[in-house]
TORKOL-4160 file (C-alpha; in steps of 0.2 Angstrom, whole numbers, padded with zeros to 4 digits, m for minus):
241
<pt num="1" X="0018" Y="0187" Z="m0155"/>
<pt num="2" X="0005" Y="0188" Z="m0170"/>
<pt num="3" X="m0008" Y="0196" Z="m0167"/>
<pt num="4" X="m0024" Y="0185" Z="m0166"/>
<pt num="5" X="m0037" Y="0188" Z="m0180"/>
<pt num="6" X="m0057" Y="0190" Z="m0177"/>
<pt num="7" X="m0061" Y="0177" Z="m0191"/>
<pt num="8" X="m0057" Y="0161" Z="m0193"/>
<pt num="9" X="m0058" Y="0146" Z="m0208"/>
<pt num="10" X="m0051" Y="0129" Z="m0204"/>
<pt num="11" X="m0053" Y="0113" Z="m0216"/>
<pt num="12" X="m0041" Y="0098" Z="m0216"/>
<pt num="13" X="m0037" Y="0090" Z="m0232"/>
<pt num="14" X="m0028" Y="0077" Z="m0238"/>
<pt num="15" X="m0014" Y="0078" Z="m0251"/>
<pt num="16" X="m0009" Y="0064" Z="m0263"/>
<pt num="17" X="m0005" Y="0063" Z="m0284"/>
<pt num="18" X="m0020" Y="0070" Z="m0289"/>
<pt num="19" X="m0024" Y="0089" Z="m0292"/>
<pt num="20" X="m0040" Y="0095" Z="m0279"/>
<pt num="21" X="m0052" Y="0108" Z="m0283"/>
<pt num="22" X="m0068" Y="0116" Z="m0276"/>
<pt num="23" X="m0060" Y="0118" Z="m0259"/>
<pt num="24" X="m0071" Y="0130" Z="m0249"/>
<pt num="25" X="m0070" Y="0139" Z="m0233"/>
<pt num="26" X="m0082" Y="0147" Z="m0223"/>
<pt num="27" X="m0076" Y="0160" Z="m0211"/>
<pt num="28" X="m0087" Y="0167" Z="m0198"/>
<pt num="29" X="m0085" Y="0175" Z="m0184"/>
<pt num="30" X="m0073" Y="0168" Z="m0170"/>
<pt num="31" X="m0076" Y="0167" Z="m0150"/>
<pt num="32" X="m0061" Y="0175" Z="m0143"/>
<pt num="33" X="m0059" Y="0170" Z="m0125"/>
<pt num="34" X="m0043" Y="0174" Z="m0112"/>
<pt num="35" X="m0037" Y="0162" Z="m0103"/>
<pt num="36" X="m0031" Y="0167" Z="m0085"/>
<pt num="37" X="m0020" Y="0154" Z="m0072"/>
<pt num="38" X="m0009" Y="0154" Z="m0058"/>
<pt num="39" X="0009" Y="0149" Z="m0052"/>
<pt num="40" X="0011" Y="0142" Z="m0037"/>
<pt num="41" X="0026" Y="0140" Z="m0028"/>
<pt num="42" X="0035" Y="0125" Z="m0019"/>
<pt num="43" X="0051" Y="0128" Z="m0009"/>
<pt num="44" X="0054" Y="0144" Z="m0011"/>
<pt num="45" X="0052" Y="0158" Z="m0028"/>
<pt num="46" X="0062" Y="0156" Z="m0042"/>
<pt num="47" X="0070" Y="0169" Z="m0052"/>
<pt num="48" X="0061" Y="0169" Z="m0066"/>
<pt num="49" X="0047" Y="0160" Z="m0072"/>
<pt num="50" X="0041" Y="0159" Z="m0091"/>
<pt num="51" X="0025" Y="0154" Z="m0097"/>
<pt num="52" X="0019" Y="0155" Z="m0117"/>
<pt num="53" X="0007" Y="0146" Z="m0129"/>
<pt num="54" X="0007" Y="0140" Z="m0147"/>
<pt num="55" X="m0009" Y="0135" Z="m0156"/>
<pt num="56" X="m0004" Y="0120" Z="m0167"/>
<pt num="57" X="m0004" Y="0121" Z="m0185"/>
<pt num="58" X="m0004" Y="0140" Z="m0185"/>
<pt num="59" X="0007" Y="0154" Z="m0182"/>
<pt num="60" X="m0001" Y="0162" Z="m0169"/>
<pt num="61" X="0007" Y="0162" Z="m0150"/>
<pt num="62" X="0006" Y="0171" Z="m0135"/>
<pt num="63" X="0016" Y="0174" Z="m0120"/>
<pt num="64" X="0006" Y="0176" Z="m0101"/>
<pt num="65" X="0005" Y="0193" Z="m0093"/>
<pt num="66" X="0010" Y="0188" Z="m0073"/>
<pt num="67" X="0005" Y="0197" Z="m0059"/>
<pt num="68" X="0015" Y="0199" Z="m0042"/>
<pt num="69" X="0003" Y="0188" Z="m0036"/>
<pt num="70" X="0006" Y="0174" Z="m0047"/>
<pt num="71" X="m0010" Y="0177" Z="m0056"/>
<pt num="72" X="m0007" Y="0177" Z="m0077"/>
<pt num="73" X="m0019" Y="0180" Z="m0090"/>
<pt num="74" X="m0016" Y="0173" Z="m0111"/>
<pt num="75" X="m0026" Y="0185" Z="m0118"/>
<pt num="76" X="m0038" Y="0182" Z="m0134"/>
<pt num="77" X="m0035" Y="0165" Z="m0140"/>
<pt num="78" X="m0045" Y="0155" Z="m0154"/>
<pt num="79" X="m0051" Y="0139" Z="m0150"/>
<pt num="80" X="m0040" Y="0124" Z="m0154"/>
<pt num="81" X="m0027" Y="0113" Z="m0149"/>
<pt num="82" X="m0012" Y="0124" Z="m0139"/>
<pt num="83" X="0006" Y="0117" Z="m0134"/>
<pt num="84" X="0008" Y="0126" Z="m0117"/>
<pt num="85" X="0027" Y="0128" Z="m0113"/>
<pt num="86" X="0034" Y="0134" Z="m0095"/>
<pt num="87" X="0050" Y="0135" Z="m0088"/>
<pt num="88" X="0059" Y="0146" Z="m0072"/>
<pt num="89" X="0077" Y="0152" Z="m0070"/>
<pt num="90" X="0082" Y="0144" Z="m0053"/>
<pt num="91" X="0066" Y="0131" Z="m0052"/>
<pt num="92" X="0058" Y="0117" Z="m0062"/>
<pt num="93" X="0040" Y="0115" Z="m0069"/>
<pt num="94" X="0031" Y="0098" Z="m0059"/>
<pt num="95" X="0015" Y="0100" Z="m0063"/>
<pt num="96" X="0004" Y="0109" Z="m0074"/>
<pt num="97" X="m0015" Y="0107" Z="m0075"/>
<pt num="98" X="m0031" Y="0111" Z="m0084"/>
<pt num="99" X="m0045" Y="0113" Z="m0073"/>
<pt num="100" X="m0045" Y="0095" Z="m0064"/>
<pt num="101" X="m0032" Y="0088" Z="m0080"/>
<pt num="102" X="m0014" Y="0086" Z="m0078"/>
<pt num="103" X="m0006" Y="0090" Z="m0096"/>
<pt num="104" X="0013" Y="0089" Z="m0091"/>
<pt num="105" X="0021" Y="0079" Z="m0103"/>
<pt num="106" X="0040" Y="0076" Z="m0101"/>
<pt num="107" X="0042" Y="0068" Z="m0116"/>
<pt num="108" X="0039" Y="0086" Z="m0125"/>
<pt num="109" X="0053" Y="0094" Z="m0119"/>
<pt num="110" X="0068" Y="0089" Z="m0105"/>
<pt num="111" X="0075" Y="0097" Z="m0088"/>
<pt num="112" X="0065" Y="0110" Z="m0080"/>
<pt num="113" X="0055" Y="0114" Z="m0093"/>
<pt num="114" X="0038" Y="0108" Z="m0093"/>
<pt num="115" X="0025" Y="0106" Z="m0109"/>
<pt num="116" X="0010" Y="0098" Z="m0114"/>
<pt num="117" X="m0004" Y="0101" Z="m0126"/>
<pt num="118" X="m0023" Y="0101" Z="m0123"/>
<pt num="119" X="m0039" Y="0106" Z="m0130"/>
<pt num="120" X="m0045" Y="0125" Z="m0125"/>
<pt num="121" X="m0064" Y="0129" Z="m0131"/>
<pt num="122" X="m0068" Y="0144" Z="m0122"/>
<pt num="123" X="m0070" Y="0135" Z="m0104"/>
<pt num="124" X="m0065" Y="0146" Z="m0091"/>
<pt num="125" X="m0055" Y="0130" Z="m0082"/>
<pt num="126" X="m0040" Y="0138" Z="m0073"/>
<pt num="127" X="m0023" Y="0134" Z="m0077"/>
<pt num="128" X="m0012" Y="0130" Z="m0063"/>
<pt num="129" X="0006" Y="0129" Z="m0065"/>
<pt num="130" X="0016" Y="0124" Z="m0050"/>
<pt num="131" X="0034" Y="0128" Z="m0049"/>
<pt num="132" X="0047" Y="0119" Z="m0036"/>
<pt num="133" X="0064" Y="0128" Z="m0030"/>
<pt num="134" X="0080" Y="0118" Z="m0037"/>
<pt num="135" X="0094" Y="0118" Z="m0027"/>
<pt num="136" X="0111" Y="0110" Z="m0031"/>
<pt num="137" X="0123" Y="0097" Z="m0022"/>
<pt num="138" X="0142" Y="0099" Z="m0022"/>
<pt num="139" X="0154" Y="0087" Z="m0017"/>
<pt num="140" X="0169" Y="0075" Z="m0020"/>
<pt num="141" X="0172" Y="0056" Z="m0026"/>
<pt num="142" X="0188" Y="0048" Z="m0022"/>
<pt num="143" X="0194" Y="0031" Z="m0028"/>
<pt num="144" X="0209" Y="0020" Z="m0018"/>
<pt num="145" X="0222" Y="0029" Z="m0007"/>
<pt num="146" X="0209" Y="0042" Z="m0003"/>
<pt num="147" X="0213" Y="0050" Z="m0023"/>
<pt num="148" X="0201" Y="0061" Z="m0032"/>
<pt num="149" X="0192" Y="0048" Z="m0048"/>
<pt num="150" X="0193" Y="0061" Z="m0065"/>
<pt num="151" X="0180" Y="0060" Z="m0076"/>
<pt num="152" X="0170" Y="0050" Z="m0066"/>
<pt num="153" X="0149" Y="0052" Z="m0071"/>
<pt num="154" X="0136" Y="0052" Z="m0058"/>
<pt num="155" X="0119" Y="0049" Z="m0059"/>
<pt num="156" X="0107" Y="0054" Z="m0044"/>
<pt num="157" X="0089" Y="0044" Z="m0048"/>
<pt num="158" X="0073" Y="0046" Z="m0034"/>
<pt num="159" X="0071" Y="0028" Z="m0028"/>
<pt num="160" X="0060" Y="0016" Z="m0036"/>
<pt num="161" X="0062" Y="0027" Z="m0052"/>
<pt num="162" X="0070" Y="0017" Z="m0067"/>
<pt num="163" X="0085" Y="0027" Z="m0076"/>
<pt num="164" X="0081" Y="0032" Z="m0092"/>
<pt num="165" X="0091" Y="0044" Z="m0104"/>
<pt num="166" X="0083" Y="0056" Z="m0114"/>
<pt num="167" X="0069" Y="0067" Z="m0113"/>
<pt num="168" X="0058" Y="0055" Z="m0105"/>
<pt num="169" X="0073" Y="0055" Z="m0090"/>
<pt num="170" X="0072" Y="0073" Z="m0089"/>
<pt num="171" X="0069" Y="0070" Z="m0067"/>
<pt num="172" X="0086" Y="0060" Z="m0070"/>
<pt num="173" X="0100" Y="0073" Z="m0065"/>
<pt num="174" X="0118" Y="0069" Z="m0071"/>
<pt num="175" X="0136" Y="0078" Z="m0064"/>
<pt num="176" X="0155" Y="0072" Z="m0070"/>
<pt num="177" X="0169" Y="0076" Z="m0058"/>
<pt num="178" X="0185" Y="0088" Z="m0064"/>
<pt num="179" X="0203" Y="0084" Z="m0060"/>
<pt num="180" X="0201" Y="0086" Z="m0042"/>
<pt num="181" X="0187" Y="0074" Z="m0043"/>
<pt num="182" X="0173" Y="0086" Z="m0040"/>
<pt num="183" X="0156" Y="0089" Z="m0046"/>
<pt num="184" X="0141" Y="0098" Z="m0045"/>
<pt num="185" X="0125" Y="0093" Z="m0048"/>
<pt num="186" X="0110" Y="0103" Z="m0053"/>
<pt num="187" X="0094" Y="0105" Z="m0054"/>
<pt num="188" X="0089" Y="0093" Z="m0039"/>
<pt num="189" X="0073" Y="0096" Z="m0031"/>
<pt num="190" X="0070" Y="0093" Z="m0012"/>
<pt num="191" X="0068" Y="0075" Z="m0008"/>
<pt num="192" X="0077" Y="0057" Z="m0007"/>
<pt num="193" X="0087" Y="0051" Z="m0020"/>
<pt num="194" X="0101" Y="0035" Z="m0026"/>
<pt num="195" X="0118" Y="0040" Z="m0031"/>
<pt num="196" X="0126" Y="0031" Z="m0043"/>
<pt num="197" X="0143" Y="0035" Z="m0051"/>
<pt num="198" X="0149" Y="0025" Z="m0067"/>
<pt num="199" X="0168" Y="0028" Z="m0075"/>
<pt num="200" X="0160" Y="0040" Z="m0091"/>
<pt num="201" X="0143" Y="0044" Z="m0093"/>
<pt num="202" X="0141" Y="0038" Z="m0110"/>
<pt num="203" X="0142" Y="0021" Z="m0104"/>
<pt num="204" X="0128" Y="0025" Z="m0092"/>
<pt num="205" X="0112" Y="0014" Z="m0100"/>
<pt num="206" X="0120" Y="0000" Z="m0102"/>
<pt num="207" X="0128" Y="0001" Z="m0082"/>
<pt num="208" X="0111" Y="0006" Z="m0075"/>
<pt num="209" X="0104" Y="m0008" Z="m0083"/>
<pt num="210" X="0114" Y="m0020" Z="m0075"/>
<pt num="211" X="0105" Y="m0025" Z="m0058"/>
<pt num="212" X="0123" Y="m0031" Z="m0049"/>
<pt num="213" X="0130" Y="m0014" Z="m0054"/>
<pt num="214" X="0116" Y="m0005" Z="m0045"/>
<pt num="215" X="0117" Y="m0017" Z="m0030"/>
<pt num="216" X="0134" Y="m0016" Z="m0027"/>
<pt num="217" X="0133" Y="0004" Z="m0028"/>
<pt num="218" X="0116" Y="0005" Z="m0017"/>
<pt num="219" X="0126" Y="m0004" Z="m0004"/>
<pt num="220" X="0140" Y="0006" Z="m0004"/>
<pt num="221" X="0130" Y="0023" Z="m0003"/>
<pt num="222" X="0117" Y="0026" Z="0005"/>
<pt num="223" X="0100" Y="0035" Z="0001"/>
<pt num="224" X="0105" Y="0058" Z="m0002"/>
<pt num="225" X="0091" Y="0068" Z="0006"/>
<pt num="226" X="0093" Y="0083" Z="m0002"/>
<pt num="227" X="0084" Y="0099" Z="0008"/>
<pt num="228" X="0078" Y="0116" Z="0002"/>
<pt num="229" X="0092" Y="0128" Z="0003"/>
<pt num="230" X="0111" Y="0123" Z="0008"/>
<pt num="231" X="0116" Y="0105" Z="0006"/>
<pt num="232" X="0133" Y="0101" Z="0016"/>
<pt num="233" X="0148" Y="0094" Z="0002"/>
<pt num="234" X="0145" Y="0076" Z="m0002"/>
<pt num="235" X="0158" Y="0066" Z="0000"/>
<pt num="236" X="0159" Y="0050" Z="m0008"/>
<pt num="237" X="0170" Y="0035" Z="m0008"/>
<pt num="238" X="0171" Y="0020" Z="m0024"/>
<pt num="239" X="0169" Y="0005" Z="m0017"/>
<pt num="240" X="0187" Y="m0008" Z="m0021"/>
<pt num="241" X="0186" Y="m0016" Z="m0035"/>
């Protein structure tokens, strides 16, 4: 990351077809503050946690200096608007709070990555990043005559959550079967899921929007409880068509 200068001048201008003259910038000493925070782990400690910040409309960014106890310091920040990114190897960011404000926004980046934007004015509000240990589920899908089903798509969806493809649906986990009908789904947070099987993941959005298809599969496959640590193999037999 680049070193933050000690002086700052900024001004917003609108550029159109005409020349702009007489722009002045009043350079003044800028108060620089550290941002302190902590990482809270749920269900075990992930392998690695990465936290970084970048100031919008500038080239300056910083990475957290993490301590063994989970506390960290992001040093020497200007006042301004920042984008924070937090990720974990073997974990998923479930919350990013600045003081009492939740800033996690899954539309900015998907998967286990956590992102958010916030204004920093030097106020010593603590930053709290919650990371949950994720697990994987393996299993098989069989069809008529208990034969393995190749190329089937699986969707793991928390009950009550609407299927949304793309970044906004980052909590939705998908998998696909191989030639032996086997699959591995990751990363899953411990909890309860509904499991849906589709012929092709490319058609998932259309199929998941069909209430009859959802009811049929919810009748065929009971809710799946995912626990922290090892989970038994999941065996899914497709209902007869």
